C-alpha positions as CSV (number, residue, x, y, z in Angstrom):
1,X,49.7,197.6,222.4
2,X,52.1,197.7,219.4
3,X,55.6,196.3,220.0
4,X,57.9,199.3,219.9
5,X,61.0,197.2,219.3
6,X,59.3,195.5,216.3
7,X,58.1,198.8,214.9
8,X,61.7,200.2,215.1
9,X,63.1,197.2,213.3
10,X,60.5,197.5,210.5
11,X,61.3,201.2,210.1
12,X,65.0,200.4,209.9
13,X,64.3,197.7,207.4
14,X,62.2,200.1,205.3
15,X,65.0,202.7,205.4
16,X,67.6,200.2,204.4
17,X,65.4,199.1,201.5
18,X,64.8,202.6,200.3
19,X,68.5,203.4,200.4
20,X,69.4,200.3,198.5
21,X,66.7,200.9,195.8
22,X,68.0,204.5,195.4
23,X,71.5,203.3,195.0
24,X,70.6,200.6,192.5
25,X,68.4,203.0,190.5
26,X,71.0,205.8,190.3
27,X,73.9,203.5,189.4
28,X,71.9,201.8,186.6
29,X,70.9,205.3,185.3
30,X,74.2,207.1,185.6
31,X,76.9,204.4,185.9
32,X,78.8,203.3,188.9
33,X,81.5,206.0,188.9
34,X,79.0,208.8,188.4
35,X,77.0,208.3,191.6
36,X,78.0,209.7,195.0
37,X,76.8,209.1,198.5
38,X,75.4,212.6,198.4
39,X,73.4,211.8,195.3
40,X,71.9,208.6,197.0
41,X,71.0,210.4,200.2
42,X,69.2,213.2,198.2
43,X,67.3,210.7,196.1
44,X,66.2,208.8,199.3
45,X,65.4,212.1,201.1
46,X,67.7,211.4,204.0
47,X,71.0,212.9,205.2
48,X,74.4,211.6,204.2
49,X,74.9,210.8,207.9
50,X,71.8,208.6,207.8
51,X,73.1,206.7,204.8
52,X,76.4,206.1,206.6
53,X,74.6,204.8,209.6
54,X,73.3,202.0,207.5
55,X,76.0,201.4,204.9
56,X,79.8,201.9,204.4
57,X,79.4,202.6,200.7
58,X,77.5,202.0,197.4
59,X,78.5,198.3,197.1
60,X,77.1,197.4,200.6
61,X,73.9,199.3,199.8
62,X,73.3,197.5,196.6
63,X,74.1,194.1,198.1
64,X,71.6,194.9,200.8
65,X,68.8,194.8,198.2
66,X,69.5,191.0,197.8
67,X,69.2,190.5,201.6
68,X,66.0,192.5,201.7
69,X,64.5,190.5,198.9
70,X,65.4,187.3,200.7
71,X,63.8,188.5,203.9
72,X,60.6,189.0,202.0
73,X,60.8,185.5,200.5
74,X,61.4,184.1,204.0
75,X,58.5,186.1,205.4
76,X,56.2,184.7,202.6
77,X,57.4,181.2,203.2
78,X,56.5,181.5,206.9
79,X,53.2,183.1,206.2
80,X,52.0,180.5,203.7
81,X,49.0,178.4,204.7
82,X,50.0,175.6,207.0
83,X,48.7,172.9,204.7
84,X,50.4,174.2,201.6
85,X,53.3,172.0,200.3
86,X,56.6,173.6,201.1
87,X,57.8,173.8,197.5
88,X,54.5,175.4,196.4
89,X,55.1,178.1,199.1
90,X,58.7,178.5,197.9
91,X,57.7,178.9,194.2
92,X,55.0,181.5,195.1
93,X,57.4,183.4,197.4
94,X,60.3,183.5,194.9
95,X,58.1,184.4,192.0
96,X,56.5,187.3,193.9
97,X,59.7,188.8,195.1
98,X,62.5,188.0,192.7
99,X,61.2,189.0,189.3
100,X,61.5,192.7,188.5
101,X,58.3,194.6,188.7
102,X,56.4,194.3,185.4
103,X,59.1,192.1,183.9
104,X,56.7,189.6,182.5
105,X,54.9,192.3,180.6
106,X,57.8,194.6,179.7
107,X,58.5,195.3,176.1
108,X,61.8,194.1,174.5
109,X,63.4,197.6,174.6
110,X,62.5,198.1,178.2
111,X,63.6,194.7,179.3
112,X,66.8,195.0,177.3
113,X,67.7,198.2,179.2
114,X,67.1,196.4,182.5
115,X,69.3,193.5,181.4
116,X,72.1,195.6,180.1
117,X,72.1,197.7,183.3
118,X,72.2,194.7,185.6
119,X,75.0,193.2,183.5
120,X,77.1,196.3,183.9
121,X,76.3,196.6,187.7
122,X,77.2,193.0,188.4
123,X,80.4,193.3,186.5
124,X,81.6,196.1,188.9
125,X,84.6,194.6,190.9
126,X,83.7,196.6,194.0
127,X,80.4,194.7,194.3
128,X,81.7,191.1,194.3
129,X,82.8,190.8,197.9
130,X,79.6,192.5,199.2
131,X,77.4,190.2,197.1
132,X,79.2,187.1,198.5
133,X,78.5,188.4,202.1
134,X,74.9,189.2,201.2
135,X,74.4,185.8,199.7
136,X,75.7,184.1,202.9
137,X,73.3,186.2,205.0
138,X,70.4,185.4,202.6
139,X,71.1,181.6,202.8
140,X,71.0,181.7,206.6
141,X,67.6,183.6,206.6
142,X,66.1,181.2,204.1
143,X,67.3,178.2,206.1
144,X,65.6,179.6,209.3
145,X,62.3,180.1,207.4
146,X,62.4,176.6,206.0
147,X,63.2,175.3,209.5
148,X,60.2,177.1,210.9
149,X,57.9,175.6,208.2
150,X,59.3,172.1,208.6
151,X,60.0,171.9,212.4
152,X,63.6,171.2,211.8
153,X,66.7,172.8,213.4
154,X,68.6,175.2,211.2
155,X,71.7,174.8,213.3
156,X,71.9,171.0,213.3
157,X,69.6,169.6,210.5
158,X,70.9,169.5,207.0
159,X,67.5,169.8,205.3
160,X,66.8,173.6,205.8
161,X,70.3,174.5,204.7
162,X,70.0,172.3,201.7
163,X,66.7,173.8,200.6
164,X,68.0,177.3,201.2
165,X,71.0,176.5,199.0
166,X,68.7,175.2,196.2
167,X,66.6,178.3,196.4
168,X,69.7,180.5,196.0
169,X,71.1,178.4,193.2
170,X,67.8,178.2,191.3
171,X,67.4,182.0,191.5
172,X,70.9,182.5,190.3
173,X,70.5,180.2,187.3
174,X,67.3,182.0,186.3
175,X,68.9,185.4,186.5
176,X,72.0,184.4,184.6
177,X,69.9,182.7,181.9
178,X,68.0,186.0,181.4
179,X,71.1,188.1,181.4
180,X,72.9,186.0,178.8
181,X,70.0,185.1,176.5
182,X,70.4,186.3,172.9
183,X,67.0,188.0,173.0
184,X,65.3,189.7,176.0
185,X,64.0,187.0,178.2
186,X,61.7,188.1,181.2
187,X,62.8,186.7,184.5
188,X,59.3,185.7,185.8
189,X,58.6,182.8,183.3
190,X,62.2,181.5,183.7
191,X,61.8,181.5,187.5
192,X,58.6,179.5,187.1
193,X,60.3,177.0,184.9
194,X,63.3,176.6,187.2
195,X,61.4,176.1,190.4
196,X,58.8,174.0,188.7
197,X,61.5,171.6,187.7
198,X,63.0,171.7,191.1
199,X,59.7,171.0,192.7
200,X,59.2,168.0,190.4
201,X,62.5,166.5,191.4
202,X,64.5,167.7,188.3
203,X,63.2,165.0,185.8
204,X,65.3,164.6,182.7
205,X,63.9,166.6,179.7
206,X,63.2,163.4,177.8
207,X,61.3,162.0,180.8
208,X,59.1,165.1,181.1
209,X,58.6,165.6,177.3
210,X,60.2,169.1,177.5
211,X,63.1,170.6,175.6
212,X,66.3,171.3,177.5
213,X,66.2,175.0,177.0
214,X,64.6,178.0,175.4
């Protein structure tokens, strides 16, 4: 018999994700100041009351997208084959969930619009505090997933917390590299490079025969 509690939680998570995506999409399209809660509710086909049951405002809804992405990464890490090396699982999970859909194949004009939109959105002061809170929640969830895979205690062992912090830092470095590159740089390949280097123990570029940047 299906677990009704688990089903409710999945539906809530799906609704949160849909509202977050609608908020992000509208704000990128119209600009932060030109989007209302009513606009978001209409785009997600829910009532304004439903939106407010989940989020206090636009900033919280957008930050929730980061948490949802992290939940998917954590789910994938837990679901990886038991014999697969941890960092292989992490690379696959991050690559599958962090890169924008189609980013590796997007044309320069399309990717340039995505990059410019994200730059503007992340520069919005109202988002900064919510993003910090979302990042803390994401770190906790990643640490629990790593602990499940490694048989460690996320409350007392430093290892899962350290790995979670590295995942967060590596993802941030990849995104910032793409946002500030002189020419459109898809996120997918940069994520592969970042986590490939982390998995290899961060050898010096001269040791691995690679250049230090793009």
